[in-house]
N, C-alpha and C positions, 0 to 999 in steps of 0.2 A: 523777428518772430516773438522774442521775449517782450518787446515793447507792446505788441498787439495783445499778448496774453495779460500783461499788467493792466492795460486799459480795459479789456473785456471783464476781467475779474473784479476790478474796482467798480465798474458800472453795475455788475450783477450784485455786488455786495451792498451798494447804496440802495438798490431796488428792494433788497430784503430787509434793510435796517428798520423800516417803519414797523414791521410786524415783530421784529426781534426786540424792540424796545420794551415790550410788555413781558418778556420772558424773565424768569428768575436768573439771578447772577450766582452761578455756583461758587465762584471764588473771585477775588480781586483781579483786575487786569494785570497781566505780567506774571501770573503764577506759572512756574516752570514745571515741566514734566519730569525733571530730574534735579535733585537737590544740589548737584554740583554745576549745573548749567545756568547761564544767565539770560538767554534770549527768551522773549515772550512766546508762550505756546498755549494752545487751547487745552485745558486740563482733560486728561483721559485716564482711565483706570490703569495703574501701573502693575496690576496683578495679571493683566492679559498677556498671553504668550507673544503677541505681535501688536505693537502700537506704532501708528504712522501719524506724524504731525507735520504740518506745513505752515509756512508764513510767506505771504506775498506782499512786497512793499514797493511803492513808487515814491520817488523823492524829486522835488523841484527846488533848486536853490538859484538865487540870482544875486549878482554883485550890484547893490543899490548905489554905491558911490565909490570913490577912489580912482586912482589913475590907471588901474589895471582892468580894462574892458568893463567899464561901468555899464550896467544895464544888461550884461550878458546873462543868459539863462542856461543852467546846467541841469539836465535830467539824468536820473540814475534809477536803477531798479534792481531788486534782488528777489529770488525765489529759493526758499530753503525747504528741503525735505529731510525730516528726521525719522529714522527707522530704528525702533528698539525691539530687540528679540530677547525674551526672558524665558529660557528653558527651565529654570528653577528659581527659587526665591533668592538664591545667592549668586547667580550667574546672569550677566547681562551683556549683550552685544549691541553696540550702537554705531550708526552710520549717519553722517550729516553731509549731504551734497547740496551745493549752492550754485545757482546761476546768477551771474552779475552782468550789468551793462551800465555804461556811463561813468567816466572817470572823475566827475565832480569839479568844483571850482578851484581846487589846488593845482590843476593843470595850468592855471594862470597866476594864482596867488602864491603858490609855493610856501605855505605857512610852516612854521616850526611844529605846531601842535597837530595840524591836519584837520580839516573842517568836515570831512565825511568819512566815518570809519569804514563803511561798506566799500566805498570807492577805493580805499587804500589797498584792498585785497586784489584789485585788478592789476596792481603793479605797473601802471602806465598803459595797459591795454584798453581797448574799447569794450570788450566783452570777454567773458570766460566762464567755464564751468569748473568748479574746484571741489575737491573732497576736503571739507574743513576738518572733520574728525572721523576716525574709524578705530574703535577700541573695544577691548574686552574688559569688563569690570567684574571683580570677585568681591564678595562682602562676607563678613563674619560678625558674630555677636550682635545680631539684629541690626545690621548695617552700621554699627558704631565704628567698624573698621572697613574701609573701602579701598581696594587696590585696582588701579586702572593702568592698562598698558596698550600701546598702539600709537596711532597718530592723534596727538592731543593739542589743544589750544590752551596755552599756559594761563591766559587771562580768564578762563572759565573756572580756575581752581585757586588762584592766588590774587591778592589785592582786591578782593570783592568789596562791593559797597552797594547795598540794596537800594540806595537812592541815586546812584550814579554809576551804572554798570551796563545798561542795556541800550544799544544804539537804535533799537527799533521803537522803543516807547519812551525813552528818556533823552539824554543829550546826544548830539551828533559828533561834537568835537572829541577827538581821541584823548585829549588831555583831561577831559572830564569823565571818560569811560574807564581809563586806567591811569595810574601814575606814569607820567612820561619816562621816569627813570626805571620802571619795570623792564622796559626794552626786551620783551620776549622774542625768542627766535621765531622764524616762520613755522607754522604748524607742521610738525614732523614727528619722527619716532621719539617716544618718551614714556615715562612711567611715573605715576604719583601714588602716594599712599596718604589717606586722610583718616584720622581717628578722632572720636569725640568721647570725652569723659565728663559727664555732668554738663556744666556750662562752658567747659574748656574745649578748644579745638586745636589740633596739631596736624600739620601737613608737610610733606617733603616730596620734592620732585627732581628728576634728572631727565633732561631733554637734549636731543641732538641739536647742534648749532644750525641745522638746515633741514629741508625735507629730504626724502630718500634719494632724489635725483640731483641734490645740491652738493656743494663741497661740504663734507662732514669733518674736515680736519680741525684741529684746535681743541681747546678745553670745552667740554659740554656745558650746557646751561644748568646750573645747580641752584635750587631755591628751597628755602624752608620758611615756615610761617607758624606763629603761635597766635591763637585768638581766644577771646573771652566774650560772652554775650550776657546781656541783661544784668549789668552792674547796678543800674538804677531801676526804679519800679516800672518805668516805661521801657519798651523793647529797644535794644541797641546792640551793636556789634563793634568790637575793637580788635584790630589786627596789627601785628608787627611782622614784617617779612624782611628777608635778606637774600641776596642772590650774588653769585659769582659766575663769570662766563668769559669767553674770548670775544674780542672786538670783531664784529662781523666782517669789516673790510680788511682787518689785519689780524688773522687768527693766531699769530704768535704773541699778541699782546693780551693782557688780562684786564677785565673791567669788573667792578663791583658796585653794588648799590644796596641801600636799605630804606625802608619806608613804613609809614603807618597809614591805616585806613579806618575811619570811624564813621558810623552812622547811628543816629540817636533820635528816637521819637520823643518830641517835647510835649505835645498834646495829641489828642485823637486826630486833629487835622494837620498838624505841623511836625515836620522832621527836619533835621539838619545833618550835614555831612562835612567831613574834612579829610584831606589827604596831604601828606608831605613826604619828601624823600631827599636823600643825598646820594651822589654817585661820583665815581672817579674812574678814569681809564688810564692804564699805564702809558707813560709818554706825554700826558697832558698836564698842564700846570693848573687848570681850573677844576675845582670841585663843583660839579653841577648840582643844582638844587631846583626843586619844583614844589609847589603847593597849590591846593585848590580847596574851595569851600562853597557851600551853597545851601539851598533850602528846597524842600518839597512840600507842597500844600495840597490838601484835599478840600475842595470848596463845598463842603456839606451845607453851608448856609445859603448856597445858590440852588439847593436841591439836586446837586450833581455829586453823589458820594463815590462815583467811580471815575471821575475826571481827576487829572493831576496837573498841577502847575509846578514848574521847576525853574530855578535860577541858579547859575553857578559862575564862579570867577576862577580863572586859572592863571598862574604866573610861573614861568620856567626860565632858567638861565643855564645855557649849555655852551660849549665852544662855538656852536653855529650861530649863537646870538641870544637875545633876551626877548621874550614875547609875553604879552598880557592879553587875555581873551575873556569876554563876557558872553554868556549864552542864556537865553530864556526860552521856555517852551510851554505850550498848553496842550495837553493830551485830552481830546474830546472823545469819550467812550460812547459810541453809538450802540454798541452791543458788546457782549463778552468776546466777540470774535472780530469786531470792526472798530478801528480807531482812526481819527483824523488829528494830525499833530501840527500845529503852527509853531514856527521856530524862528528866532532871530539870533544871529551871531554877530558880535562886534569885536573885530580885531583892533584893540586900542593902539598897539604898536608891536612890530615884530619884523624879522627879516623875510624878504622874498628870496627863497633859496634858488629860484630859477634865474632871476635877473641880477641878483646881488644887491638889489635896492631894499627899500623899506616899505612895508605895509603900515599905513597909519590911518586910524579912524575909518576902517573899511567895514561897512555894514552889509551882512549877507542874510537876508530873510529866506525862509524855506517853508515848505509844506510837504508833509508825508501822509500817505494813505496806507494803512496796514490791515491786512486781512489774514486771520488765522483760521486754519482748517485742520 
């Protein structure tokens, strides 16, 4: 049923795109409806009592070479519905429900970094309907202080990077969406507080090690972050975070990590990003490390001021192995609500966690269609 809905909506969107091309662009693609959330949404007035946003995405990925099912095609789809209720200027209720289908190419490749962020939320299933977030937010001092409590997604609040954080419009690989050493728990009960003072940002969060129906024993996931913006004349963000929690498979053991995230506009058309982190778990001899870097380009010289080109490189070393991945994408903006994104991932080398073997020089092209409403 979800596959038919994805196909029908995409065909309808393509039919409307010709007339939408002449419409004004209210904001750049990827503008979010909430300043703490990272997914692309169609901008709508935040002063309304009720705001409903949606995103429909279909993804095709295929293994172009390698010894693991070369030529195999993997389809995936997601339907996101976001509901925001704002009874007053300082109170906000938020619900994000998502339908997912298609587990992606890692059902064969078993990469360390994971090649499709959406598919990972299926946790091995073919399809699922999940509540990603459901929380109450209170704000003070003209939203300079924001407190959220409920079911939260850690990655929406910490380790942000405006050039590498949205799996719908930017990279697909999880190692380029978040630092691999952030290792957030499954979305579940938690609370975060975020404050802004001038160009400084401070955040602190405490999250359960699992969802409400999971095992909640062990040390909770505790994380703090300090950030600064606009150090240079062009826009930029610089963040330092640290977390401590229990090892998911062995709750009696403690794990920690710290990392940095930087995004910096260089010119009007070019921006760069960088992430790095270190982590260690009790009982392990290896200090894990990971870093990634890349560039985002707006091709204004082609007359495409709303398109985006991105390229990123990720390297990580953990007890499970060492992996290096390159990914590039081109986001073709057909309207402020419709995008086609061509993508190529190259697993230079890394472990296949399913077979115990090695993925070497595996190329995975992909294509995404994204409809916002």
